[in-house]
N, C-alpha and C positions, 0 to 999 in steps of 0.2 A: 504439771510442770511449773516450778516456781522460778521467778526471776531473781537474780542475785540482788541483795539489798544495796550493794555498791553501785550497781547499774541504776537503781532508783535514785540514789544520792547524786550520781553524776547527771542524770536527766534533770533533777531539781536544780542543781547548780547551773547547768546550761540555760535553763528557762529563766532562772532568777538573774543570771549574769547578763542576759541579753535584753531584758525588759526593765522598765521603770515606770512608776506612776507619776504623771505630770499634769499640770494644769493645761486645759485646752479651751478653745473657743467653740462652744457646742454647735452654734449655727453653721460653722464651716467644717469642723472636725467630724461630726457624726455622719453627715451625708457622704463625705469623701472616704472615710475609713470603716464605717459600719462596725464599730466595736461591739463586742458581746455584752459588756457591762461598762457603765460609767458611774462615778460617785459624785453625787450632787450635794453641795452645801448651799442651803437656802439663805436668804437675807436674815432670817431669825436664828441662824446657826444650827438649824436642824440638818441632819446628815442622812441621805437616802441613797442606797445602791439601786441603780436602775438597770435592769437587763433588757436586752433587745431595744435599745433606745433609738428614737427617730425624732426628727424635727417635723412638726406639722404646724404650719402657720407661725404663730409666735409662742409655741409651746414645745416643751420636750416631753415626749410621751414614751411609755414603755411599761414594763412590769416591775413592781417593787420586788427586787431580788430577794429570794427567800420566802416571801409570802405569796408570790405569783399573782398579786392583785394589780389591776390596771392602775396606772398613775399618770397624771398630766400636771406639769409644772410650767407656769408661765415663765418665759425667758427673763422678764424684768423682775422676777422674784428669786432669781438664782444669783448667789454670791460668787460661786465658782463651780467648775466641773473638772473632774480629774479622770484620766483614762490611762490604761497601760499602753506604752509606746516603746518602740525599739530604742535601745541606748547604745550608740556606737562606742562610747567611752568604756562602758562596762563590758561590751563584747571584746574589745581589744585587750582589756585587763584580764578577762577570763581566758582568752586564747593564749596570752603571754604566760599567765600562771600555769595553765595546763602544760604548755611546752616546757617550762622550767621544771615542773614536777616530773613530767615524763622523762626528760633528759636525766634528771637525778636518779630516778628509779632504774633506768637502763644502765647508767654508769655504775651504780651500786651492784646490780646483778652481774655485770660483766667483770667487775674487779673483785667480787667476793671470793673467788677461788685463788687469787694471787696475792695473798697477804704477806708473803716474804718469810714464812715459817714452815717447818715440816710438821708432820702429824703430832709429834709430842709437844709442840708449842715452842721449840727452840728457834730463835731468829737465825736467819741465814746470813753469812758474810757476803762480800762482793763477788765471790766465786760461786755462790749458791750452795756452799757447804755449811753444816751446822757449826755454830760458834763453839769454841773450846770449852766454855764453862757449862755446856749442857751435858 
């Protein structure tokens, strides 16, 4: 059984539309939200994705995402930490867009059969009769 590619695209849009990557304060954010991955930029501008992050003492610990090696970074060596977070603005924009698109599709489907012409393509007059020039 295969799932329709349109369904995959819709799920991707919903996921992308409702989330955004934002800067966070690691010492507060990680213990409260338990993210699966954070992206760390160190003071030397090195960039490290850390999965299963946790704060232990004055360090951010976890697994180097992709390599699955243990990693520990001192909080005073971190320039910034980013994590995926809900985005209310994107969610509203997504829901509004989907509503407009759905309404347009339904309207198009409902009005497709009432084009104002008969089978041979002649337009109808105000009484619903073919015009004289057909």
